[in-house]
C-alpha positions as CSV (number, residue, x, y, z in Angstrom):
1,X,-29.1,-35.6,107.3
2,X,-28.2,-38.0,110.2
3,X,-28.1,-41.7,109.6
4,X,-31.5,-43.1,109.2
5,X,-33.1,-40.1,108.5
6,X,-34.6,-38.8,105.3
7,X,-36.0,-35.4,103.9
8,X,-39.4,-36.3,105.1
9,X,-37.9,-36.8,108.8
10,X,-35.3,-34.3,109.2
11,X,-35.8,-31.4,111.1
12,X,-34.5,-27.7,111.1
13,X,-32.7,-26.2,112.6
14,X,-29.7,-28.6,112.9
15,X,-27.5,-28.4,115.5
16,X,-23.9,-29.5,114.5
17,X,-20.7,-30.3,116.3
18,X,-17.3,-31.8,115.7
19,X,-18.3,-34.9,117.6
20,X,-21.7,-35.0,115.6
21,X,-21.4,-33.6,112.0
22,X,-24.3,-32.7,109.6
23,X,-24.2,-34.0,106.1
24,X,-25.9,-33.1,103.2
25,X,-26.0,-34.8,99.7
26,X,-26.5,-32.6,97.1
27,X,-27.4,-33.6,93.4
28,X,-27.7,-31.6,90.1
29,X,-29.7,-33.1,87.3
30,X,-30.0,-31.3,84.1
31,X,-31.8,-32.3,80.6
32,X,-30.9,-30.2,77.7
33,X,-29.3,-27.2,79.2
34,X,-25.6,-26.0,80.0
35,X,-25.9,-24.7,83.9
36,X,-23.7,-23.2,86.3
37,X,-24.6,-23.1,89.8
38,X,-23.3,-22.2,93.2
39,X,-24.1,-23.3,96.8
40,X,-24.7,-21.0,99.4
41,X,-25.0,-21.8,103.3
42,X,-26.2,-19.4,105.5
43,X,-25.5,-20.4,109.4
44,X,-25.0,-19.1,112.7
45,X,-21.8,-20.1,114.6
46,X,-21.3,-18.9,118.2
47,X,-24.0,-16.4,117.7
48,X,-22.5,-14.9,114.7
49,X,-24.3,-15.4,111.3
50,X,-22.1,-16.5,108.6
51,X,-22.3,-17.6,105.1
52,X,-20.3,-20.0,103.0
53,X,-20.4,-20.4,99.0
54,X,-19.2,-23.7,97.7
55,X,-17.9,-24.1,93.9
56,X,-18.9,-22.7,90.7
57,X,-20.6,-26.2,89.4
58,X,-21.0,-26.6,86.1
59,X,-23.5,-29.5,84.7
60,X,-24.1,-30.3,81.0
61,X,-26.2,-32.9,79.3
62,X,-24.9,-36.3,79.1
């Protein structure tokens, strides 16, 4: 999200450029389980559809 935006005021789709990057904060919370997850981002760049998978995250109860 851009500075000053929150989930309620953010709009999709986002236009992103090198001079105006987009930042998403992702939080994982668990209660009583040992969980694994990955974040998949689907996007269009220069008219070409692309997909990026970030990480193999593990969240355990603390």
